[in-house]
N, C-alpha and C positions, 0 to 999 in steps of 0.2 A: 683495341688498337686505335690510337688517335692519329689522324692524318691531316697534315696541313695542306691547304688548297688555295687557289686563286680563281675567282669567278670572272670570266671575261666575255665580251660579246663583240661581234663584227657584223654590222647591219642587222642586228637582232638575232643572228645565229649565235647561240650562247654555249659556253664551254666551261668545264671544270679543268683547270690546268694543274698538273702534279709535277713537282721537281724531283726527278730520280737521277740527277747528275752525281750526287754524292753517295747515296745508298740505293741499291737496286730495289725496285718495287715489284712485288708479286701479289696481285689481287685476283680474287676469283671472279668469274662472270657475275655471280650474285652480288659481290661487293661493288662492282662497276655499276650494276643496275641500281643498287641502293644510292650510290653517289648521284646518279642521273635522275633519280625519282624526284618529282617536283613537290611531293607531299611529305615523303619520309626521308629525303636526302637533301642535297644542295639544289639539284635541278639543272639540267643541261641537255642540249641536243647531242653532245658528244663529250668524251673525256680525252684530253690531250696529255700525253706523257713525254716529258723532256728527258732525254737520256744522252750520255756522252757517246761519241762516235770514235771508233778506232781506225776508220778509213782515212787515208791521206787526203788532205785538202777539204775535209768535211768537218764542220764545226759541231754539229749536234745530230743526234738521231731523234726522230719524231714518230710516236705511235698514236694511233687514233682508235678509240673504242666507242662503238655506238651504244645507245640506251638499252639495247637488248643484250649487251655484254660481248658482242662479236667485234673483232678487230677488222678495220677496213684500210684501204690503201692510201687514200688521199682526202684532203679537205682544204679548200682554198681559203675560206674565211678563218679557219683554224690556223692556217699558215701565217696569216697576218697577225693574229693574236700571239702566235708563237714567238715571232721576232720581237714584238713589244714586250712580252714577258721576260725573255732572256736579257734584254737590255735593262728593263726596270729592276730585275732581280740581281743585277751586277754579274751575270754569268758571262757577259761579253761586253766589250766596248765598241764593237764594230757596228756600223750602220747597215752593212750588208753581210749576210751570212749564207753559207751553203749547208743545207739540211738534208739528211738521208731519210727517206720515207719508204714504206713498202711499195709505193707506186713509182719510185725513182727519186732523183735528187732535184730539189727545188731551191730557188735563190730569192728569198724575201729581203727587202731593204726598206729602211725608214726614209720617208721623204721629208723635206724641210717643213712642209705645211702640217706635219703630224700624221698624215695618212701613211699607209704601208703599201708598197708595190711588190708583187710577187711574179717572178718568171716561172710560169706553170708548166713550161715545156710544150712541145708541139702536140696538137690533137692527133689522134689516130682514128681512121675510119674503117680499118680492116675488121670484119666481124670477129675474127679470132682474137683480136686485142681486148675484147670486152670480158669474157667471150660471149658470142651470139651466134646462133645457128640459123642461117637464112635458107637452108635447103628446102626447096619446094614452095617458098613464099613468092607471091607476085611482087615484082620489083620494077620501079621505073627510076630514071635519073633526071635530075633537074640541076643544071649548072655544074654537073660533075659530082653531085651528091646523090648517093643511092637512098631511095625511100622504099621501105618495106611495108607491106600490108599485113597487119596483125589482126586476128580475130580474138576478142576478149570475152571472158565470162564476167559480164558486168550487169547483173539483173536490173538495176535501176536505169540503165541507158534506154532511150526511146526505141532503139532497134536492137534485137538480139539475134545472133551475137553482135556485139559492138565491133565495128571494123574501122581501124584507123591506120594512118601512115606514120611511121616513125623513122628517124635517122639514128643510126647507131654510131656513137662517138665515145672514144675512151680518152679520159684526161688522167690516166693512171688508175682511174676507177670508171665503172661502166655507166653510160647515160643513154637513155632513149629520149630524143628531142622531138616534141610534137608541136607543129604549127597549128594554133587554135583556129586559124582561118578555115581549116577543113571542116569544122563543126557547123558552120553556118549559124543560124539563129536557134538557140536551145530553148526548151520550155522554161518558163519562169521558175526560179528556185532550184534549177538543176545545176549542181556544181561539178563540172567535168573533172576537176582535180580530185575531189573526194570520191567520185564514182569510179573513174578510170585508173587513178593512181595506184591503188592496191592491186588491181588486176594486172597492170603493166609490170609493177615491181616484181611480182612472183610468176610472171609468164614463163612457161616451160622452155622457151627459146633462149632465155638468159640463164646460163648454168649457175652463176653466182648472184642471181637477182640483179636488179638494175634500179638506178635513180631515174625517175620520170620527170622531165622538164617540159612545162607547158608555156610556150612563148607566143607573144603577139608583137609583131613589128609595127610600130607607128610611123617610123621613117627609116632611112638607111643608116641612122646613127642612134636610134632609140628603140629600146625593147622593154616590154613588160614581161616578167617571168615569175612563175610559181613552180616549185619543185617538191615532188613527193619523194622523200629520200628512203632508200632501202634501210630497213631496221630502225627507222625513226618515225616516219610519217611526214606530213608536210611541215616544213620549217619556214621561218621568216625570211631566210636567205640561204643560198647554196653557192659557194664560190666556184667549185668545179662545174656545177650545173650552169652557171653563167658563162663560163669558158666554153662549155660544150655547145650551148645555145648560140653564142656569137660565132663560133667556128662553123656550125651548121648554117647559120644565116649568111655568112660571108661566102661559103662554098656554094650555096644555093643562089647567090646573087641578090639576096634581099637586104644585106648589110654591106657597107663600104669597107673594102679591104684597107688596112693600114690606118683607119680613122679611129678616134676615140669614140667608142660606142657606150652610151649610158644605159645601164640595165637597172630598171626600177623593180625592186623586190618589195615584199610587204614590210621588210625591216629597214629599208633604206636603199641608197643608190650605190652601185658599183660601176667602175669605169674599166672597160675591156678594150684591148687592141690586138688584132691579129693581121699580119701582112698577107696571109693566105697561102704561103709556100709550104711544101711538104715538111720541111725541117724548121719552119718558123715557129718560135714559141708564142704562146698566148700570154700577154701581160695583163695583170689585174691589179687595180688599186682600189682602196676603200678604207673605212675606219677600223680601228682596233682599240678597244676600250677596256680598262680594268674596272670591274663593278665593285668587288669587295674581296677581302681575304678572310680566312678563318680556319677553324679546325673542326673535324667531325669525328665522332667515335664510331668506328665500324666493327666493334666487337660483336 
């Protein structure tokens, strides 16, 4: 089976994009894993599948598959690559499109400077929206944001069990946002993301696992962020993780509502804006770049 693909990246978060608008695509989890494998396949953080939509007012359907072969609800950096792909492939002439995902409808649009902006919808803080089970956990509020105390099985952490505070945020997919200021000074060589990320991702309180975002606010409009993604591991950038981090920072009073907040990831910079209201969408802009196209034999 020969399959045409396009390799793309947004702030270093890389994707294999497949066009299934003309012919339906049915791949097994093992074939998705092969595509994403960096030694035996093309290599990617996620696979993006472009499909037609039958819903009124919706231009396309968008499916996202992780490197482990499992399908997930949402991907912000992928959404930017999605709109770049459908324009460059001649599948639409629109600068702004409406796209159906498993996590809801999103509205990416091309900007005149070549970047892509995406209306990612409003963040949700209700535990059931992730889903997250907070029953019996110690909880405190800061600026209207609930912070939950989690005990983690992380053998390399200086204190066992590790105890951290997380904010639970849904951007159509689940996020646990961790302010790294709570760690204080860590021993030399200890990487909190590598040690705590896997334990948070698979914590029993998150029924569908969770993306763990480690944020550091350097001002009220600038954030450094690393994300350990469920089913993937740490990636160079995570668009929905950036949305969740900015929403948590605004709600907590650490970031300025309505301002352009620059989120520095290992793969590049994203710009986020959230007005702070319950129904206000998070807007994200950043790069979307085609790396190469090709064919792979998946027989």
